PAZAPA-4460 file (N, C-alpha, C; in steps of 0.05 Angstrom, whole numbers, plus 32768, in hexadecimal, padded with zeros to 4 digits):
% residues 197
    n_x    n_y    n_z   ca_x   ca_y   ca_z    c_x    c_y    c_z   seq   type   mol
   8240   7F6E   7A0D   8242   7F5A   7A1E   8240   7F66   7A39     1      M     A
   8233   7F58   7A4B   822C   7F63   7A66   8246   7F60   7A7A     2      S     A
   8244   7F70   7A8E   825C   7F6F   7AA2   825D   7F52   7AB0     3      D     A
   8241   7F49   7AB3   8240   7F2F   7AC3   824A   7F18   7AAE     4      S     A
   8247   7F1B   7A93   8255   7F06   7A81   8272   7F07   7A84     5      E     A
   827A   7F21   7A84   829A   7F21   7A84   82A7   7F18   7A9B     6      I     A
   8299   7F23   7AB4   82A1   7F19   7ACA   82A3   7EFB   7AD2     7      S     A
   8291   7EEC   7AC4   828E   7ECD   7ACA   829D   7EBE   7AB3     8      E     A
   82AD   7ECD   7AA2   82BB   7EBF   7A8C   82D6   7EB2   7A9C     9      S     A
   82DA   7E9C   7A8E   82F5   7E8C   7A96   830C   7E9B   7A87    10      D     A
   830B   7EAE   7A76   831C   7EB9   7A67   831F   7ED9   7A6A    11      I     A
   8308   7EE8   7A68   8309   7F03   7A69   830F   7F0C   7A85    12      Y     A
   8322   7F20   7A89   832A   7F2B   7AA1   833A   7F19   7AB3    13      L     A
   8341   7EFF   7AA9   8350   7EEE   7AB9   836F   7EF8   7AB9    14      Q     A
   837B   7EF2   7AD1   8399   7EFD   7ACF   83A8   7EF0   7ABA    15      E     A
   83A5   7ED6   7AB5   83B2   7EC9   7AA3   839E   7EAD   7A9A    16      S     A
   83A2   7EA6   7A83   8397   7E91   7A76   83AB   7E7D   7A65    17      V     A
   83B0   7E62   7A70   83C6   7E55   7A67   83BC   7E3E   7A56    18      L     A
   83C8   7E3D   7A3B   83BF   7E27   7A2C   83DA   7E15   7A28    19      F     A
   83D8   7DFB   7A30   83F0   7DEB   7A2D   83F1   7DD8   7A19    20      E     A
   840B   7DD4   7A0E   840E   7DC1   79F6   8403   7DA6   79FF    21      K     A
   83F6   7D98   79E9   83EE   7D7C   79EE   83D5   7D79   79FA    22      G     A
   83C3   7D90   79FE   83AA   7D8E   7A09   8391   7D99   79F8    23      R     A
   837A   7D92   79FF   8365   7D9B   79F2   8351   7DAF   7A00    24      K     A
   834B   7DC4   79F2   833E   7DD7   7A03   8324   7DDF   79F1    25      Y     A
   830F   7DE2   7A00   82F3   7DEB   79F3   82EE   7E03   79FC    26      L     A
   82E7   7E18   79ED   82DE   7E36   79F8   82C2   7E3A   79EC    27      I     A
   82AE   7E3B   7A02   8293   7E3E   79FA   828A   7E59   7A01    28      R     A
   8279   7E62   79EF   826E   7E7B   79ED   8258   7E7E   79DA    29      A     A
   8244   7E91   79DE   822D   7E96   79CE   8238   7EA9   79B6    30      N     A
   822B   7EA8   79A0   8234   7EB9   798A   8236   7ED4   7991    31      S     A
   824D   7EE1   7985   8255   7EFE   798C   8262   7F04   79A7    32      G     A
   826B   7EED   79B4   827C   7EF3   79CE   8296   7EF2   79CC    33      H     A
   82A3   7EF2   79B1   82BE   7EF5   79AF   82CF   7EDC   79AE    34      G     A
   82C2   7EC5   79A5   82D2   7EAD   799F   82E8   7EB1   7988    35      K     A
   82DD   7EBA   7972   82EE   7EC0   795D   8304   7ED3   7964    36      S     A
   82FC   7EEA   7971   8312   7EFD   797B   8325   7EF2   798B    37      S     A
   831F   7EE0   799E   8330   7ED2   79AE   8345   7EC3   799F    38      L     A
   833C   7EB1   798B   834C   7EA2   797B   835E   7EB4   796A    39      L     A
   8353   7EC8   795F   8364   7EDC   7952   837C   7EEB   795E    40      N     A
   8376   7EEE   7977   8387   7EF9   798A   839D   7EE4   798F    41      I     A
   8396   7ECB   7994   83AE   7EB6   7996   83BB   7EB2   797E    42      I     A
   83AE   7EB7   7968   83BC   7EAF   794E   83CE   7ECA   7946    43      Y     A
   83CA   7EDE   7952   83DB   7EF7   794C   83CE   7F08   7937    44      G     A
   83B4   7F04   792E   83A9   7F17   7919   8398   7F2A   7926    45      S     A
   8396   7F29   7941   8384   7F3F   794C   8393   7F4A   7963    46      N     A
   839B   7F65   7961   83AE   7F6F   7975   839B   7F84   7987    47      A     A
   8380   7F82   7985   836E   7F96   7990   8366   7F89   79AC    48      N     A
   837B   7F89   79BD   8377   7F7F   79DB   838B   7F8A   79EF    49      F     A
   8385   7F8A   7A06   8396   7F93   7A1C   83A3   7F79   7A27    50      D     A
   83BE   7F78   7A2C   83C8   7F61   7A37   83DD   7F55   7A27    51      G     A
   83EB   7F41   7A2C   83FD   7F34   7A1E   83F6   7F14   7A15    52      N     A
   8400   7F0E   79FE   8401   7EF1   79F6   841B   7EE6   79F6    53      I     A
   8423   7ED1   7A05   843E   7EC8   7A0B   843E   7EAA   79FC    54      N     A
   844E   7EA4   79EA   8452   7E8A   79DF   846C   7E81   79EC    55      Y     A
   846C   7E67   79F7   8482   7E5C   7A04   8492   7E71   7A17    56      D     A
   8481   7E81   7A23   848D   7E92   7A38   8493   7EAD   7A2F    57      G     A
   8492   7EAF   7A15   849C   7ECA   7A0A   8488   7ED8   79F9    58      S     A
   8488   7EF3   79FA   8475   7F02   79E9   8484   7F0C   79D0    59      S     A
   849F   7F07   79D1   84AF   7F0D   79B7   84AF   7EF8   79A2    60      N     A
   84A0   7EF9   798D   84A1   7EE2   797B   849B   7EED   7960    61      H     A
   84A4   7EDF   794F   849E   7EE5   7930   8483   7ED9   792C    62      N     A
   846E   7EEA   7927   8453   7EE0   7922   8451   7ECB   7909    63      T     A
   845F   7ED3   78F6   845B   7EC5   78DB   8469   7EAA   78E1    64      F     A
   8480   7EAB   78ED   8490   7E91   78F0   8480   7E7F   7905    65      S     A
   8473   7E8B   7917   8466   7E7A   792B   8449   7E6B   791D    66      F     A
   843E   7E7B   7909   8429   7E71   78FC   8430   7E5A   78E9    67      R     A
   8448   7E5E   78E0   8454   7E46   78CC   8457   7E2B   78DC    68      E     A
   8460   7E2E   78F4   8469   7E17   7901   845F   7E0D   791D    69      S     A
   844F   7E24   7928   8445   7E1D   7942   8427   7E1F   7947    70      K     A
   841A   7E2A   7935   83FE   7E2F   7937   83ED   7E2F   791D    71      I     A
   83D7   7E1F   791D   83C7   7E1C   7905   83AA   7E25   790C    72      S     A
   839A   7E2B   78F7   8384   7E3B   78FF   8371   7E34   78ED    73      Y     A
   8354   7E28   78F2   833E   7E25   78E2   832E   7E3E   78EA    74      V     A
   832B   7E4E   78D9   831B   7E67   78DA   82FF   7E5F   78D7    75      F     A
   82EB   7E6F   78E6   82D1   7E6C   78E3   82C7   7E73   78C7    76      Q     A
   82D3   7E89   78BA   82CE   7E8D   789F   82DE   7E7E   788C    77      D     A
   82F0   7E6D   7893   82FC   7E59   7882   8313   7E63   7873    78      L     A
   8311   7E7C   7866   8329   7E87   7859   8333   7E75   7842    79      K     A
   8322   7E6A   7835   8329   7E59   781E   8329   7E6C   7806    80      L     A
   833A   7E62   77F0   8339   7E6F   77D6   8323   7E62   77C2    81      F     A
   8310   7E72   77BD   82FA   7E63   77AF   8300   7E5C   7791    82      P     A
   8313   7E67   7788   8319   7E65   776B   832E   7E4D   7767    83      D     A
   833A   7E3F   7780   8349   7E2C   777E   833A   7E12   7786    84      L     A
   8344   7DFC   777B   833A   7DE0   7782   833D   7DD9   779F    85      T     A
   832E   7DC3   77A9   8333   7DB9   77C3   8355   7DB5   77C8    86      I     A
   835D   7DA3   77B4   837A   7D9C   77B7   838A   7DB4   77BA    87      F     A
   8386   7DC7   77A7   8399   7DE0   77A4   8397   7DF2   77C1    88      E     A
   837F   7DF4   77CF   837C   7E01   77E4   838F   7DF5   77F7    89      N     A
   838D   7DDC   77FA   839B   7DCC   780F   83BB   7DCC   7809    90      I     A
   83BF   7DCA   77F0   83DA   7DCA   77E7   83E7   7DE2   77EA    91      Q     A
   83DB   7DF9   77E9   83E4   7E16   77EE   83F1   7E18   7809    92      L     A
   83E3   7E0F   781C   83ED   7E0F   7837   8403   7DFB   7839    93      K     A
   8401   7DE5   7833   8416   7DCC   7832   842F   7DD6   7828    94      N     A
   842B   7DE5   780E   8444   7DEE   7802   8457   7DFE   780F    95      G     A
   844B   7E0B   7824   845D   7E1C   7837   846C   7E0C   784B    96      L     A
   8462   7DF5   7850   846E   7DE5   7864   8478   7DC9   785E    97      T     A
   8470   7DC0   7847   8472   7DA2   783E   8472   7D91   7853    98      N     A
   845C   7D92   785F   8453   7D83   7879   8449   7D67   7870    99      N     A
   8439   7D67   785A   842C   7D4E   7851   8432   7D4B   7832   100      K     A
   8432   7D31   7829   8437   7D27   7810   841E   7D2A   7801   101      S     A
   841F   7D27   77E7   8405   7D2C   77D7   83F4   7D11   77DD   102      V     A
   8401   7CFB   77E1   83F3   7CE5   77EA   83E3   7CE8   7806   103      E     A
   83F1   7CF5   7816   83E7   7CFB   7831   83CE   7D0E   7830   104      E     A
   83D1   7D21   781E   83BB   7D34   781A   83A3   7D25   780D   105      I     A
   83A8   7D17   77F9   8394   7D09   77ED   8386   7CF7   77FD   106      D     A
   8396   7CE8   780F   8388   7CD5   7826   8373   7CE5   7839   107      H     A
   8380   7CFC   7840   836D   7D0E   7850   8354   7D15   7844   108      L     A
   8355   7D1F   782C   833F   7D2A   7818   8329   7D0E   7817   109      I     A
   8336   7CF9   7812   8327   7CDF   7812   831A   7CD9   782C   110      D     A
   8326   7CDD   7844   831B   7CD7   785C   8303   7CEA   7864   111      Q     A
   8305   7D02   7856   82ED   7D15   785F   82DB   7D15   7844   112      V     A
   82D9   7CFE   7839   82CA   7CF7   7824   82C3   7D0B   780E   113      L     A
   82DD   7D17   7807   82D9   7D2B   77EE   82ED   7D25   77D9   114      L     A
   82F9   7D0C   77D7   830A   7D08   77BF   82FD   7D0A   77A4   115      S     A
   82DE   7D06   77A6   82D2   7D0B   7788   82D2   7D28   7782   116      H     A
   82D6   7D3C   7796   82D7   7D56   778F   82F6   7D63   7793   117      K     A
   8308   7D54   7795   8324   7D5A   7798   832C   7D72   7782   118      R     A
   8324   7D71   776D   832A   7D86   7756   8315   7D98   7751   119      D     A
   82FF   7D9B   7761   82EA   7DAB   775F   82F5   7DC9   776A   120      N     A
   82EB   7DDD   775F   82EE   7DF9   776A   82E1   7DFB   7787   121      L     A
   82EC   7E06   779A   82DE   7E08   77B4   82C5   7E1C   77B3   122      V     A
   82C4   7E2E   77A3   82AA   7E3E   779F   8294   7E2C   7797   123      R     A
   8295   7E12   778F   8280   7E03   7787   8278   7DEF   779E   124      N     A
   8287   7DF1   77B3   8282   7DDE   77CA   826B   7DE5   77DD   125      L     A
   825F   7DD6   77EE   824C   7DDD   7802   825E   7DEB   7818   126      S     A
   824E   7DF6   782A   825E   7E01   7845   8269   7DE9   7855   127      L     A
   825C   7DD4   7859   8269   7DBF   7865   8281   7DB2   785B   128      G     A
   8281   7DB1   783D   8297   7DA9   782D   82B0   7DBA   7832   129      Q     A
   82A9   7DD6   7830   82BC   7DEA   7833   82C9   7DE6   7851   130      K     A
   82BC   7DE0   7863   82C4   7DE0   787E   82D7   7DC8   7880   131      Q     A
   82D1   7DB2   7876   82E4   7D9A   7877   82FE   7D9F   7868   132      R     A
   82FC   7DB0   7851   8319   7DBA   7842   8324   7DC9   7857   133      V     A
   831B   7DDD   7863   832A   7DEE   7874   8336   7DE0   788A   134      A     A
   8329   7DCD   7898   8336   7DBD   78AB   834C   7DAD   78A3   135      I     A
   8349   7D9D   788D   8362   7D8E   7880   8378   7DA2   787C   136      I     A
   8373   7DB9   786E   8387   7DCC   786A   8397   7DD5   7882   137      R     A
   8389   7DD7   7899   8396   7DE0   78B1   83A8   7DC9   78BA   138      A     A
   83A1   7DB0   78B5   83B3   7D9A   78C0   83CD   7D96   78AF   139      L     A
   83CF   7DA3   7897   83E7   7DA1   7884   83FA   7DB6   788B   140      C     A
   8404   7DB5   78A5   841A   7DC6   78AE   8424   7DBE   78CE   141      Q     A
   843D   7DC0   78D4   8440   7DBA   78EF   8436   7DCB   7902   142      P     A
   842C   7DC4   7918   8420   7DD6   792B   8422   7DCC   7949   143      F     A
   8423   7DDD   795D   8423   7DD4   7979   8406   7DDB   7984   144      E     A
   83FA   7DEF   7977   83DC   7DF7   797E   83C9   7DFA   7964   145      F     A
   83B3   7DE8   7966   839F   7DEC   7951   8388   7DFD   795A   146      L     A
   8381   7E12   794C   836C   7E22   7956   8356   7E18   793E   147      L     A
   833C   7E16   794D   8323   7E0E   793C   830E   7E20   7945   148      M     A
   8303   7E2E   7932   82EF   7E41   793A   82D5   7E36   792F   149      D     A
   82C5   7E2C   7942   82AB   7E1E   793A   82AE   7E0B   7921   150      E     A
   82C0   7DF8   7923   82C3   7DED   790A   82B1   7DD6   78FF   151      P     A
   829D   7DCF   7911   828A   7DBD   790A   826E   7DC5   7903   152      F     A
   826D   7DE2   7901   8255   7DF0   7900   8241   7DE8   78E7   153      S     A
   824F   7DDC   78D2   823E   7DD6   78B8   8242   7DB9   78B2   154      H     A
   8248   7DA7   78C7   824F   7D8C   78C0   8239   7D7A   78CD   155      L     A
   8234   7D62   78C3   821E   7D4E   78CF   822F   7D40   78E0   156      D     A
   8221   7D2F   78F2   822E   7D1F   7906   8245   7D0C   78FB   157      E     A
   8241   7D01   78E0   8252   7CF0   78D5   826E   7CFC   78CF   158      K     A
   826A   7D14   78C0   8283   7D25   78BA   8292   7D2D   78D5   159      N     A
   8282   7D37   78E8   828E   7D3F   7901   82A0   7D29   790C   160      C     A
   8294   7D11   790E   82A3   7CFA   7918   82BD   7CF4   7905   161      G     A
   82BA   7CF4   78EC   82CF   7CF0   78DC   82E5   7D08   78E1   162      I     A
   82E0   7D1C   78E1   82F3   7D36   78E5   8300   7D38   7901   163      I     A
   82EE   7D30   7915   82F9   7D2F   792F   830D   7D1B   7931   164      S     A
   830A   7D00   7925   831D   7CED   7926   8337   7CF5   7919   165      N     A
   8336   7D00   7903   834E   7D09   78F3   8360   7D1F   7904   166      I     A
   8350   7D33   790D   835E   7D49   791D   836A   7D3B   7936   167      V     A
   835A   7D2A   7943   8365   7D16   795A   837F   7D0C   7953   168      S     A
   837F   7CFF   793E   8399   7CF0   7938   83AE   7D04   7932   169      Q     A
   83AA   7D1B   7925   83BE   7D2F   791C   83C9   7D3C   7939   170      E     A
   83B8   7D40   794A   83C1   7D4D   7964   83D3   7D3D   7973   171      L     A
   83CA   7D21   7973   83DD   7D0F   7981   83F7   7D0C   7974   172      E     A
   83F9   7D0C   795A   840F   7D08   7947   8422   7D1D   794D   173      K     A
   841A   7D36   7950   8428   7D4E   7955   842A   7D58   796F   174      Q     A
   841E   7D48   7984   841E   7D4D   79A1   8415   7D6A   79A6   175      N     A
   83FF   7D74   7998   83F6   7D8E   7994   83DB   7D92   79A5   176      A     A
   83D9   7DAE   79AA   83BF   7DB6   79B9   83A8   7DBB   79A7   177      S     A
   8392   7DB8   79AF   837A   7DC2   79A0   836D   7DDC   79B0   178      L     A
   8365   7DEE   79A4   8357   7E04   79B0   8340   7E08   799E   179      I     A
   8329   7DFE   79A4   8312   7E00   7995   82FA   7E0F   79A1   180      M     A
   82ED   7E1E   7991   82D5   7E2D   799B   82BB   7E22   7992   181      T     A
   82A8   7E24   79A1   828A   7E1A   799C   8275   7E2B   79A7   182      S     A
   825E   7E29   799F   8246   7E35   79AB   823F   7E29   79C7   183      L     A
   8245   7E0F   79C9   823B   7E00   79DF   8251   7DEA   79E1   184      G     A
   8245   7DD5   79EE   8254   7DBA   79F5   825A   7DAB   79D9   185      D     A
   826D   7D9F   79D6   8271   7D8D   79C1   8281   7D75   79CA   186      T     A
   827C   7D5C   79BE   8284   7D43   79CB   8299   7D3A   79B6   187      S     A
   82A4   7D48   79A6   82B5   7D3D   7991   82D2   7D39   7999   188      Y     A
   82DB   7D44   79B0   82F4   7D40   79B9   82F3   7D3C   79D8   189      F     A
   8305   7D31   79E2   8309   7D2A   7A01   8317   7D43   7A0C   190      D     A
   830A   7D59   7A11   8317   7D73   7A19   8323   7D70   7A35   191      Y     A
   833D   7D7C   7A35   8349   7D80   7A51   833B   7D97   7A62   192      D     A
   8335   7DAA   7A53   8327   7DC1   7A61   8311   7DCF   7A53   193      K     A
   82FD   7DD5   7A5D   82E9   7DE8   7A4F   82E6   7DFE   7A5C   194      I     A
   82E5   7E15   7A4C   82E6   7E32   7A57   82CF   7E40   7A4E   195      L     A
   82C3   7E4F   7A5B   82AA   7E5F   7A54   82B2   7E7C   7A50   196      N     A
   82AF   7E84   7A36   82B7   7E9E   7A2E   82A2   7EB1   7A38   197      L     A
***
């Protein structure tokens, strides 16, 4: 990455960057410019950086406890279990938090048009179907911040609309923030702030 790209960034080399609860943020950058790395730093799975990450004004926190109740993440590589079914992948997360009932999970699966594949192994799904499963799984826990790393890259317009409505409803329900990365502008959410990485 060139010095000019770093110097023009809204995040790199800034004295501080604040993400507030209840707001929606879009982080734009070309491929290879660190979008996933930034989200991994926020999530606490990447410690390869200079500086501090503060949650609620403190850098002293239990990362695993924080992930259980404060932050959820839709990874770009999805991190699904290929030999489990759609329902089992989602319930695996939900079983840790008891955030949704079986009926609520089934309703979400139906909303994303995958009820006919509920009991299919994830390894047999298309990439777009896997992406929808990963997004639903991320919603099956309490959170104050939802991280989404290029979540619509393999979805058509219809499914993007369906997913963005579901996510928006869950964000409102939990009074939570969205931090989403993208290669460019997207119109799926009403962003409070757009940052160029």
